N, C-alpha and C positions, 0 to 999 in steps of 0.2 A: 847128228850135227848138221847134215844136209837139210834136214827138215826144219831146224831152228833158223838156219840161214834164209830159207825160203820164207818163213814166217816173218822174219825181221825185214826182209826186202818188201814183202806185201804191206807191212805196217808202215814202212817209210813211204811207200807209194801213196797210201791212203792219207798220210799226214802232210806231205810236201807238195804233191801235184796240185791239189785244190788251192793251196796258198799261193803258188806261183801263178796260177791262172787268174787269181783275183787281183793281181798287180797290173794296173793299166800300163800300156806301152809307153806313155809319156811320163811315167812316174819319176824318172830321173831328170826331167826338164824343170828348171826353176823359172817361173814367169819373170820376165824382165832381164834375165841373164842369158845373153847370147841369142835371144829371140828378137826377130825384127817385127816391130808392131805394124799393124795395118792402118797407117795414118796417112792421110793425103794432105799435102801442103797446098794452101791456096794463097797465091801471091796477092798482096794488096793491089787494089785497083786505083787508077787515076781517073778522076771525073773532071770534065771541063765545063767552066761557066764562061760565057761570052757576054759582052755588053752590046745592047741595042741602043745606040744614041744618034741615029741618023735622022730621026724626026725633028722638024724645026722647033717643036714644042718640047723643051727639056722635061716637062712634067710627064711626058710619055716614055722617057728613057727607062729601060728595065734591064735586069739581069736575065740571061737566057741559058738555062731555065731559072726561074725564080726560086724553086725548091729542088734540092738534090738530096737523095738518100744514099748514105755511104756506111761502111762498116768501120769499126775502130781499126786504125792502122792504114786506112785508105787516104789518098791525097785528093785535093781539089786544086786545079789550076785555073786561075782567072786569066783569060786570054783577051788582051786588048787589041787583037788584030782587027782592023776595020773601025776602031773607035775614032771619034772625031776630036775628043778632048781627053784630058787626064781624069782618071777616076781612082778611088780607093776601094778596097774591100776591107771593112773594119767591123770586127765583132762588136755587137751592142754592149757586151760586158767588158770590152777592152782587152780581152785575153789574146787577141792577135790583130795585126793591122798591116796591110800590104804597103802602106805609104803610097804616095802618088805614083800611079802607073801611067806613063805616057802612051799614046797610041802605038800599037805594035808590041808593047811590053807584055811579059807573062810573069805571074807570081804564083807559087805553089805553097800550100799549107797541108801538113799531115794532122789528122784528127786522132787524138789519143784517148779520148774519153767519150762514153755514150751520152746522148742527150741532144736536145734541139738547140742549135746555135743560130739565132737571128743575127743578121749583119746588114750593113748599109754602106753607102758611098758618102764619105764625109762632105765633099762639096755639093752633092746632090742627095740630101738625106731622105727624100721621098723614094729613092731607088733602093728597095729593100729586097732581101732574100733570106732563106733559111736553109741551113745544112742540118739534116736529120741524121744523127750518128747512132747506128745500132751496134749492139755488142757483137 
């Protein structure tokens, strides 16, 4: 009887020990349940465009900078601090328009779709800029 108990114990060890060793330590963890993902949150950025309208020749007035690259979700603020006259920031496709901004005013727009967005100043249509929106 003692001999058959020893044989049964040896057989159990041969069958169960390798099976237990083959189970990875994380086998009971279900991905997405109770696990904290390694994700970094990047806050949207705010970009500033100013107006350069101090030259006596209005044809030389410009946006500074004339081109801005942003990501979807970023904002652009048009800052009229130092401006001499009112200006607008108006998308060429009419999807947004600041309306007239008097000297010292600020206007902000959030970009929600990727693509290039050319814009201009309505009373000074030669004053153009482009917002490049990347995904």
